[in-house]
N, C-alpha and C positions, 0 to 999 in steps of 0.2 A: 315855599310854593313850587319852585323849580323841582325840588326833590320829590314833592307829592306828585307832580305830573309825570316824573320819571317812573315812579312806583306804579302809577296807573297804566302806563304803557306796558309794564311788566305784568299787569294783571292784578296787582295789589291794590285793593280798594276800588277796583273797577267794577263794571256791570257783571251780574251773574246771569246765566242762561240755563233754562230747563226745558227740554223737549218732551212733550207728552203725546203719545200715540193714542188715537181713539181705539184702535184694535192692532196689536202687534202681529196679528196673523193675516196673511195675504196669499193670494195665488199668483203665479207668473202671469204677467199681463194685467194684474189688478192695480189697486190704487191704495196708497197709505195716506191717511189723513190724520191731522192732529194740530197742535199748537206749539209754537216756540214762545216761551214766557221769559221775558227779560226784566230784571230789576236793576235800576241804576245804582251806580256806586257812590263814592264820596263826592264826586264832582261830575261836571258835565262830560260826556263822552261823545265823540264823533265816530259813529259806526260806518265803516266802509261797506261791509256786506255781511249778510248771514247766509250761509249755505248749508244744505243737508246732503249727505253722501251715503250711498250704500256701499258697505265694505265687507269683504270676506277673505278667508285664508285660502291661498292657492299654492299648490306644489309646482316648483320650477326645477324639476330634475335634480341634479346634483347640488343645486343652490339651496335646496330645502324649501321650507314654507315661507311665504311672505304675505302680509296684508295687502290686498289690492282694492283700490277704490274703482268701482265699475259703473257708477251712475251718480251724477251730481246735479243738484238743482239750486240755483240761488233764489231764496225766498224773500230777501229784503236787500234793497240797495242802500246807497249813502243816506244817513239819517242822524239826527242829533238826539241824544238821550240825556235828560236833565238828571241832576243828582236825585237818587232815591225814586225816580219815576218808574212806574210799572207799565209795561207794554206787552200786548199779546198779538202774535202774528199767526193767523191760521194758515195751514198749508194742505196741499193735495199733490202727492207726488205719484206719477205713473211708474209702476215697477216693470223693468224690462222682461219681455217674454222669456228670455233665456236664463233668468234668475234661478239658481239651483234650488232644488227641494231641500228643506232641512227637517221636515216632520212628516211622518206617514202614520195614519191611524192613531194619532195621539202620542206616538213614540218619536223621540228625536233621533235623527240619523247620526250615529257616532262620528265625531270629527268634523261635522258640518257647523261652522260658525259664521253667522251673518248678522250685521247690525247697522243701525242708522247712526251716523256721526254728525254732530253739529259743529260748524265752523264759524267763529266770530272773528272778524278782522277790525281792529282799532289801531289807527295810527301806524299802519304797515305791519303791526304785529298780529299774527294769526294764532288764535287759540283753537286747537282741535280737541274737542272734549271727549268724554268717554263714549263707548258705544251703547246705544240702547238696542237690546236684542229684538230682532225681527224673525218671525217663524213663517217659513214659506211652505204652504201645504199644496199637494198636487192638484192640478186641474182634473176635471172629470175624465178627460181623455188619458191623462197620465195615470190616473188611479186605475183605469181599466187595465192598462198594461201591467202595473205593479201587482194587481189582484191575481192576474194570470200566473205570475211567478209563484205566488202562494199556493195557488191551486195545483200547480205541477210538482210541488214539493221542493222547490229550491230553498237553500238556506243562506241567509244573509251573511256576508263575510266582511265587507267594509265599504266605505264610500270616501271619495276625495274629489278635489278639483284639480285638474291638470291644465297648466299653461299650454297654449297652442290651439290649433284649429284642426277640425276633422276634414280630411280630403273630400271634396266634392259636395260639401254641405255649406250653405250660406250661414255665416254666424256673425253676430254683432259684438259679442263679447270676446275678450282675448283668451278665454278658457272654457272648458267644458267639464261636466260632471260625469263621473264614472261610479256606478254602483255595482259592486262585485258580489257574486253569489257562488256557493258550491252547488254543483248540479244535483238533480235527484239521484237516488240510490241506483236506479236502473242504468245510469250513464257513468257510474263511478268506474275508474280504471280506464275509461276511454276519453273522458273530458275532464281536465283539471278544474276549470272554473269558467264562468261566464260573466262578462262585463256589460252592463246596460248603460247607455247613454240616450237621454231624451232631449231633443233639441226642438223647443216649441217656438212658434211664431204666431202672428195674427191669423195666417192662412191655415195653419195646422200643425201637425206633429211629425217629426222624423224620428224613427226609433232605430238605434244601431246596437246590435249584439255582436260581441266579440268572444268566440269560444277558443280557449287555450286547449288545443287538442293533443292528446297523447298519441305516440306511434307515428305512422305516416311514412313518408319517403325515408328510407334508410334508418328507420326507427326514431327519427327526430320528431319533435312536436311542431305543429304549425298553428298559427292563429288564423281563424276563419271568420269572415265578416258576414253578418246578415243585416239587411237594411230594409226598412218599410217606411212608407209615408202615407198619410191620410189627413183629411180634414178633422177638426176636433169632433164634430158630430159623428163622423164615420168611425173614428177611433174609439169613441165611447161605446159603440155597439158591436164592434168586431169580436169574433171568437178568438182572442189572443191565445188562450190556452192551447187550442187545437193547433194553431199556426205555429207556436213556439215548439210544441211537441214534435210536429212534423219536421221542422228545421233541425231540432236537436237530434232526431233520428237519422237524418241525412248526414249531419256532421259527424256523428259517432260511427256510422256504418260505411260511408263512401270513402274512397281513397283517391286515387289519381283522377278519376272521372269527375269528382266534385269540384275541381278547380277550373272547370270551364265556365260555370256561373250562368245564371239567367236572371232576367229582371222583368219589371213591369208593375203597374199599379194593381194592387190586390182588390178584387171586386167582390169579396165574400160577404155574406150576410151576418148578422149579429147572431151570437150564440148565448147560452145561459152562462151567467156569472154569479159566483157565490163565494163563500169563504171570506177570509179577511187577510189583510196585509199588515195590519198594526202589530199583531202578535208575532209576526215573523221577525220583526227587528228586535223585540225584547227577547225573542227566541230565534230570529232571522229576518228577510225583507223582500221587494218585488217589481215587474213591468214590460210593453211595447206596441207598434202601429203598422199601416198597410202599403205595400210595394216591395216585392221581395227580390233580393239579389244575394244568391248564395255563392260563395266561392272567391270573393275578393280577398286578397292577401293583406297582411297587416301594414304593408307599406302605404296603404291608403291613409294612415294617420300621419299627417305632416305637422311640424312644429312651426309656429309663427310666434316669435318671442315678443312681438309688439304688444303694446297696451299699457294702461296707466298703472304701473306698479309703484308701490311704495316700499321702502326698506323696512 
């Protein structure tokens, strides 16, 4: 009997857990719903808690990639489960607004991995199960930005999550997403690549572009930052393609004068949107929002290594 209890503590003959999502697709700021289904093992079990966590893979500089838990909800507290007993626990989990996008236009963003993990704690032993994949699709405001990249002829290069925080922008998560693009042909030779970061919140969207610019002072390249912000409603209607094209034009053509910078909330009106972004990932990808600051240097990106990392 003692040996049997010891085996149960190790998970042998203990309860089994299966998490079922009603829909694995969700938008930032949305809600994941589903059920945790538990089946009792060979004997009675005292469950201390059941928790669900959102987990993703994050780059941490020279340390490489690590799985990071960035949102955790306890869906059941202490309870007893009889042998062979079935129990179903429904759940509804709010998804953080800053959750990275993993799918655009039906195409997965390469290297973006995100899942829901179920944690079962019995007798101080914690079992962290496999990840159930979760697919995060853009908000309408984010999709408007991404479509503009497709319209302008950008080509998708890569996407990753970087540990740290962006200078001057309020963030809740200890990392941010970068989606990298090769510029349209008309800017080839003057701009190497453009990186897009979308930071969503309940209030709206902040869009950050970083252009790796060739030439410049003494022939060396510089990183130039453009930043916009708007409400979600405004962002869905803005003519992003025109705004980005104007910004790229200035980045490519201006030299010393561009580093003075200017800012302010963009008050433009909506423009025509068309084309598609999904095909750009299979063959490339896209995005951005309102309040323009041209000429901030790359030292605006600061690292904050804090956050719930797991090895």
